[in-house]
N, C-alpha and C positions, 0 to 999 in steps of 0.2 A: 185750291177752291177759290169760285166766286162767289161773293157774295151778293145775295140780292135787295139785301134791306143790313144797316147798320144801327144798333141801339145802344145808345150811353147810359151808362149811371150818372147822378149827377154830382154827389155830396162824396170829396175825395178825387172826382174823377175829372170835371171842369171846374172844380173850385176849389181852396183847400178850406174845407168849413168842416173836416172831422175835429181840428182842434177847436172850433167853437162849439160846437154838439160836446166833447167833453168839459168845455170851461161850463157851458148852460146844464150840464147834469150835474157835476160836484157844488156848481152856486146852488140850482132848485133842491137837488135832492139831502143839502146840509140844511135847508129850512125846516124840514122835517125831521131833523137827524138821523140823515141815511148818508155818512161819510164815505165818499166815494175816491178810489185812487184814481191816475191815468189809468192804468192797467186794467183796471175793471172797467173802465168804461170803454177801452177800445175793444174788449168783449163781446159787448154788443152792437159792434159796427156793422152797419148794414141791417138792421131790423128797426121795425117802425117803432115811432116815439112812445106810442101806446104803448107796446111789447116789453117794451126796458120798462118802465114806468110800473108796471104790472110784475117784473118781474125785482124790481130794485124796492117798491114801498105797494106792497101787495093791500096794508092795513088804512092807508092814507087814500085822501081825493085823489085818482089817478086823473081825472080831465083835469083839473085844476094843475096838477102836475106836468102833464104833457102841453097843455096851455103856454105854461109860464115858461117852459124849455124854449118852445116853438118860437115865442116872442121874444125871449134873450138870444137867441140864435139870429131871429131875422133883423134884432139889434146891430149885431156882431157882425153880418152878412152888409149889413150899410153901412157900417162903421170903416171895414178893413177889407170886404169880399173884393178881389178881383180873379179876373180868369186865368188858370193855370197856365204856365208857360204850354205854347204850343197849341192850345185848346180854336183859339177862332183859327187858327191856318190850316188845324185838318177839316174843320169844319166847313170851311169856307172850299177847300178842295173835293169833298165830298159834295158838296151843293154843286159844283163845277161838272161834276162825274154824273151829276144825276142820280145818285144812289141816296135812294130815301132812307131818310134821318128820319128817329125818334130818341126818344127820353124813357129813362122808365126808370121810376125811384122809389125807395122808401117814404121819403120826405112827402107830406100832406101837398095837396096842389096849391094851397096857403101859401107856402114855405117855394114850391119849385117855380112858381109865377112869379114870386116877389124877386124871387134870387136870378132867374134868368133876365128879368127886369135890370135890376142892378147890373148885371155882368154884362147887357145888351148882348144876349145871343137869343133871345124868342125865337126871330127869325129863322133861324137856320133848321128848326125841327118840324117838319109835316104834321109831326102829332106825340101826344106827353102822355103819359099813363102813372096813376098814382098807386101804389100800395095800397093807400087809402081804399080804393072801391073793392078789395080784395079780403076775402076772409082770412086767409095767411098772408104775413110778411114775407119777405125773404128770408129763410133761404128756399121756401117752396119758390116753384118754379111760376106761379100763376102771374104774378107780375109782367114777367118777361113772355108769355103764352099770350095773354090779354093785349100785349105790347104790337108782339107782332102780329096779332087779327086786326089790329086798328089798323097797320101797314097794309095790310093786303098779303104779307109773305110767312110763307114758313116756318117754321122754327129752327129745320135744319138749315135755313139758307139765309140766316141772321148770325153776324158777326155783334154778340155783345161784348163791352166796354165796362170792368170793374175795377175796384178797388181793396175789396173787401172779399175776404172769406167765405161770408153769407151770400153775398153777391156773387162769386163763382159759382158756389153750388147752384143757385138760383138758374142761372145762364147755363151752367149743364146738363139740369135737372129736365129745363126745357127742350133739349137736344141741340141746342146754339154750341157755336166756337167760339170759345173766349178769351179776352185778353185781360191779363191781371198786369193793371199797374199800380203795387201796392206803396203807402208811403213808406218813406226809407228806412224807418225804424222796425218795418215787419215785411219787409223782402226776403227774408231767410228761415222765413216763415214756411215748415215743408208742405203744409195744406195747401198752398198754394200751385202745387203739383199737377194739381188736378186739371188746371187751366190750360189751354190748350197753348201759348205763348204768353209770355211774361216780359213787359217791357216797364224801364226807368221812370219814361214819360210819356206823355201824348206826344212830343215833338220827336221821340223816338218809334212811336206807333207811327205816325206820319210819314217817317222817309221809309217805314216798311212797306205800307201802303203804296206809295206813290212810285216806288220799285217797279211795280207792276201796274202799268195804267188802266188795267180791268178792273181794278179795285179787288186781288187777291193778296193772300200773305202767305 
């Protein structure tokens, strides 16, 4: 199948920021007496931070907690963030092939833009779309449907690249083909079976795409 466009998730796909999110959530929630484990944080991967806060600390100041978590993640991205191996190479290849490319993320526009700027990747994306604009975040498909609309491409013609189960569900619900690139500890999660393809890295996905110069896998 030929893909008319490609949509990337950001956290966990272009940058290994999921550990930053887990660290920030553990630190910030602890300030209000909510003590989370790494495993509990992993359960909410792919969700918008306001939804995570609503789930974990419904009786506390949710706006303040969400702001503190995002600020901490921004700090960690500035201090430690680097593009994941293969990200620049696959984005450059997509650009050379003139395939429309966008970003669809649960992160806010503020964090989206600051992260892409820190990584030096902003110019590779013709559109960006945040679930901040949607009533529901992932696993609801709204963020992907809106991103495809921004690209001017039917969802069934789009390839989505995800790292979380919630993201994969969102992409599939939008009727897209989905590549799952889970973090190593989660690769055995059977729920990733709903993805159309599973790779261990963007470098591996790049090799798959480049095997067919028309942009198919």
